[in-house]
C-alpha positions, -999 to +999 in steps of 0.1 A: +139+108-647+163+086-666+199+099-669+230+084-686+265+097-681+291+088-708+328+095-707+362+081-713+383+068-685+398+093-661+375+121-673+356+129-641+325+108-648+329+087-616+328+119-595+298+132-614+280+098-610+289+097-572+275+132-567+243+126-587+237+092-571+230+109-538+200+127-554+169+111-539+150+113-572+171+084-584+158+051-571+183+031-591+220+040-597+243+018-617+281+023-621+298+009-652+272-016-663+295-028-691+325-036-669+336-070-681+341-082-645+308-069-632+294-102-621+325-110-600+332-075-587+296-067-576+301-085-543+333-069-533+330-033-544+306-008-529+299+011-561+286-022-576+263-031-546+231-019-565+236-048-589+230-073-561+193-063-561+189-074-597+178-110-595+181-118-632+213-100-639+230-131-651+203-136-678+210-102-693+247-094-687+275-108-708+311-097-703+315-094-741+290-065-742+320-043-732+338-050-764+314-065-789+304-038-815+325-012-796+320+012-825+284+014-838+263+037-860+228+047-847+210+024-871+230-008-863+214-037-844+227-049-811+198-069-796+218-082-766+230-048-755+196-032-760+179-060-740+204-056-711+201-018-709+163-021-711+166-044-681+186-018-661+172+015-671+138+019-655+121+050-641+143+072-619+175+055-630+210+070-631+236+051-651+273+058-657+284+039-688+321+037-699+328+017-730+300+035-749+318+066-764+316+052-799+280+040-794+264+071-781+244+078-813+231+042-811+221+047-775+203+080-781+183+064-809+174+033-789+167+051-756+152+084-766+136+088-731+170+088-714+187+122-710+224+122-718 
């Protein structure tokens, strides 16, 4: 199962992610993959520890993904974001994505196998 959680800040998505991340069906669980300080913060914060298992994270992640094309229509192109999310979202993955509220239609079109 692939599941994505979207929400605005302070809307309860962290609690939902934390609860679902305990489900053994999820082999991978990623918290805020678009956080602009992810590469620096992943070593110091427990909710980012799963990123340390990704050997090629630096090849795919760019801090600008959080803000570049923040508002998108479903048919717009965003190769870099799509490439990065494809790298993260494999089978049995839970991902909680902030900074996507105005790109959800794009996400659904580009990742039709991920439940939202």
